[in-house]
N, C-alpha and C positions, 0 to 999 in steps of 0.2 A: 375626517373627511380631507382630502388634498386637492387643491388646485394647483394650475401651473405656478401662480406666484408664491405657494406654500411648500411645495414639493421638495426644495432644496433647504428649507429652513424649519424652525419650530414654531412659527407664529400660526394662529388659527386662520381659518377660512373666514372671508367677511359674512356678515349675516345676510347680505344680499345673495351671494353665492350658494349659502346653504339653504335660504328658502326657496331659491330658484331651482336647485337640484331635487330638492323634497317635492315640490309641486309638480315638476316634469314627472315624477313616479307616482303622483296621486295620493302624497302624504302631507299631512299640515302639521305645523309645529305644535299646535294645540293637541292634535292627535298623539303626536310623540309624548308630550307632556302627560296627557292622561294615561297613556300605556305606561310610562315611567312611574306614575304615582299609584297605579294599581300593582305594578311589580313590586314596589316598596311595600305596600299594603300586605301583599301576599308574603312578603319576606320578613315582615315585622310582625306577623301574626294579627293583623288587622287593629292595630293600635292607633285610634284617631289622634291621640296627643302627639304621637310620633310623626303623623304626617302632617299636623299642623306645625310642628317645629322644623320639619325638614323642608317644606314646600310652602310655608306660610298660607295655608288654606284657611278658608272660615270654618268655624266650627260645624256648621250644616254640611258643607261639602265634605268635610274630613269624615263625618258620620256617614255620609252616604257611600263614600268609598270603603269603609269599614264594615258597612252592611252588606255591600255587594261582595266583598271578600269573604265575608263569613258565609255567604250564600254559595259562592264558588267552592269554598272549602268543604261545605255540607254535601254528603252523598245524595244525589237524585235531583238537587236544585240548581244545577249547572245552567241548564237552559233558561230558567226564570232569572237568573242572575245576569245573564249576557243580555237579556232584554231590557233589564232595569239599570243599564250602565249610566252613569252620570254624565250630563252633557260636558263637551270639551270646555265651553266658555266659562263655566263656573269656577271660582277660586276661592 
């Protein structure tokens, strides 16, 4: 993401700018994080230990993501898996 202050350099945008831009588009940082964890779970073959190491999740939350991922990968269970998505606030 680029702001007026960061356009001419290599510094990151501020946390305020990032949160404000995402909020204006109806996206939460927790939602982005949950999507990233789920993407990593899909890429790593639903390995809960990998998720714990990468995202510092609790064992219970990592297992929820792993279970959800396995359901997404299983034929015919996609709809049930999407309904069972872990809450954004758990870590």
